[in-house]
N, C-alpha and C positions, 0 to 999 in steps of 0.2 A: 414794821410789820407789813406794810405795803410795801417799802424797801427789801423786805424777806422774801417776799412772794415774788417780787420781778425777778430778782437774781434766781431764784428758783425757777423761773418761767425761762429766762434768758440761758441756763444750764441744761434745762431737758432739751431745747431748741437746740442748741449747740450737739447734745449727745445726738438726737435724733440725724441730724445734719451729717454727722461724722459717722453713723450707721448706713446712711443713705450712699456718702461717698464711698464707704468701705464694699458696700453691697456692688457700687457702680464695678469701681476696682475688681471684684472677684468673678463679677459676669464675665467682664471685659477680658480678666486673664483666663478665664474657663474658655471664651470663645477664641481666645489664642492657641491655647493648648488644643482645643478641637479641632483649631485649623492644621496647627501644626500635625497631630496624629492623622488628618485627612490626608495633608502633603506626605505623610512619612507612607501612608498605605497604599499612595498611588504610586511613588518611587519603588517600596518593596513590590508591588503587582508589576512594575516595567521591570525589575530586577529579576522576576522569577519569569521573565521570558525566555531568557536563557536558564534551562533547567540545570540541577546541580549533575545531573546524571541524564545524558544523551542514550535514546532508546532505538537502534535500527531494528525495523522488522521485516524478514523471510518470509515467503511463502514456498509450500514443499516441491519443486518442479522434480525432487527426487526425495530418498528416505530421509526424512526430520532427522535423525542422527548424525547422518553423513552431513549434512548443512551446518547442524548445530557446530561441530567440531572443527569444520572447516573455516567459519566466518571468524572464528574467536581472534586470530591474528589480526584479522581485518578489522575488527571492533577496536582493537589495542592499537592498531597503527593511528587509527582515527583519532582515538583518543590524544594519542601523543602529540600529533599536529596541531589540535585544537585547544589542548591543556583541558580536557574536560573528561571524565567519568563516561565512556561508551560501552553499554551492553547489546550486544545482538541478542533478537527473539526469534526463534521460527515458529510463525502463527499455525494454527491448524489447517487454514484455508485463505483465500482471498477474503472473503468478507469478513472474516475475523480481524484480517490486517485494515481493513478501511474502517472498521468500527473504531478500533484501538487508535488510529489516528485521529479521528472524530472526535474521541473523548481525551486527545492529547498525551494518551500512555505511550503512544509509540510517535516518535518525532520525526525520522526517517523511515520511507518505505521503499524497499525494492519490489517495488509493483508493478504488475502485467498492465498492459495497454488497456485493460476493461476496468480492471480494479479501479487502475487512476481515474477512470471518467466517473466512475462511480462516487469513488473519494471527492472528485472536483466539484462533482453537481451536490452532493451532499454536505459537503464540511470545507468546500473553499481549497482543498489540498493543491499545490501548486508543484508541476512539472518542472525541475530544472535540468535534470540530466537524463541522456538513454544511454541505451547498452549499443556498440556497433559488432556486428557478427559476420564474421566472412566479408569487411568491408562496406557490411551494407547496414544502414538505419530502419531494415523493415523485413519481415520473414514471412513464411507461409505456414500453415497447417496442412497437417497432413492425415489420409485415412489410410491407416496398417492393419493389413487381413494377414492370415499366413499364409503361406506360397500354396502350399498345397490344398487351400479354402474351396477353388472352384471358383472364386469372387472375382468377378472381371470389371465390373463397372457400379458405378452408384446403385442402377436399378437394383443390382444383385443384394444389395443390404435389405432390401424390405423382408420384415420377419427376421433378421439375424438381431443377435445381440449386442448392443452399444456399449464399449466401454469408455467412461471420460474422465479427468478428474473430479472437477465439481463444476457446477454451473456459473461459477467466477470468472473461468479460466478462458481468456481471449482464445488463444489456438485449440482449446481443450474441448470448448464449448461453443462459445458466442458467433464465430464465424462458420465453422461448420453447421452448427445448426440452422442457423440463418441461410445458409447456401442452399442445405435441401431443404427449408421449408420453401424456398422460391423454387426451387427445381420440381417438387411435385407436390406444390398447391397446399400447403397447410398454411392456416393462418397465424398458429398458436404453437409454441414449442412442447407443449404438453400433447397436444395432437398430434405431433411429429413422434414422440416417445412412445406414446400410449397406439396409434393406428398404425404407424408405416413400421416400427420396429416390435419385434419379439418380445424386446425385454432391454433395461439398462441398468447399469451399474456405475457407480461414483466410487472412485478407486482412491481419490486423493492426491493422484500424481499423475502425472505423463508415462513416467517408468513403470509405474504400477499399472498402468492401462495397458500398455505395449507387452506388459509379461502376461497379464489376463489374456489376451489373445494368443500370446505364444505356448500358454497352458488349459488353451482351449476352454478357457472360464467365459471367454466373449468373443463373436468373430470380428470385431472392427473395433479398431481405437483409434481416437482421434488425439493427436499431439503436435507438439511442436515440431520442424523440421531439423535433424533428424535423429529423432529418440534414438533408435537401435545404436547408434554409436555410444549412448550411455551405458548400453547394457552388453557390449562385446566382451569384456572381462570377466563377467560373470556367467553371460551366453555366448560363446564361442562364435556359435552358427548363426546367431541371431540374424546377419544381414540376407542369410541364404534362405532361415526357415520364416522371415517376415517379409512382406513385399509392399509396394508404396502403390494404393489404388490411385490417388489422385491427392492434389492441393486445392488450398483456397486462394482466393485472391489475399494481395502483398496485406500483411498487417504491422503496426509500428511497432517498433522493437520495444521491450519492457524500460521502466523509467526507475530513475531515482528521484521521488519525490518528497515533499516538507510540509507539514503543518503550518496553518495560518501563523501561529502564536509566536514562532520563530520571528526575531529581529531581522529586518533585510540584509544589515550588514554580518551575522552571523549565518545567513543562507549563502551568503557570497563566501564568505570562510570556507563554507564546507563545499562549496561548489570547486574551491579553488585546490582544496585538497584531493578530494576525488579526482580531479583532471590533473593533477601532478602524479596521480597512480601510473598514468599512461606511459610515464620515462620509468616506472620502477616493477620491474620484472617481477618481482616476488608476487608484489599485490595483484598484476594482472593475471599470474597464475591462477591465484586466489578465486579471482571471480570467475575464471575460465572454468574454473573446477565446480563452482557453484552453479553459475547458469549460463556456461560458455559465450560469455562477454568475451573479446576480442580488444576491447579498447572503450573508452567513454568519452562522450560528445555532449555538447549542450543540447538543450529540446526546448520547446515551445509548446502552449496549449492546440496552437493551431494544428500540427501534425499529428493530432489523436482526432480531428472531426471525424475523420472516416470510423473511428470506433463508434462516436458518440451517433452519428447518422446511423450505423447498424443497430446498436443497444436500442435507440429509439424507434426501430420499426416493433420491436418485441417485448419492449422493458416490463410491461406488465403482464407475461406471459413466462415468467421464469421465476423460480423461486430461489431466494440470494439470503 
């Protein structure tokens, strides 16, 4: 009886040890599987940095439908060169493009200097390229009035109606507003709009601003130099009907900027493809039709410091 009891005790002990061993193996196996899953997730996350579809965002310096039609061959060509689907999207305004890049919904932005400053400050968006127009990497904003308006100086703008694209526009708003604030002693852009001007209107684009002046809906428009050339086909006498009242200081040209989520080697590929367009007459023609770009050059963040300094003077006083 004692022998039987001892035998049963030994068998029970063996079973317990076997169960413990199996449990350890299971735990170890589970730990390995979890580790493998984590590794797979990390790998997947890394792979997702290059999206299945690359989205390029544009802002409307002219009619949005016109831009949408024009940029399609550009997107297609970029996709062919990179071996990835590329979609071009025309955003409603500069701020919409900045926010879309911040959410990584747009990966490449054709974004003006001020928009780039905002995107860089808020979302670490990186400038990689810039436009060259008329052989220069900078340009000026201009004040446009009707030739028969009797307006001859910036002082004459007091009490008039000011048309601009939107407050996210470097040449359409930021630099002219800053200049007028300094010249006429206003601390905020809101004060400038309400106390100096008789009224303001946001038009959504440089060409729309100039047309507003041409058609008598506004007295002055602030635009890039020279928006009138964009309107000659539709308004053959625009060069005579509108005159340039003055110019702002130099502004760094528009950028091609990318989100921080794109891998460095892929960003370099993007740069190389865009720079190769300098030798492609068709692509440069598209760039010219969209934004008057004559060529593309490399760019650095330091070049946009003047825009950062200007913006920081009154960044809390404009609505974006």
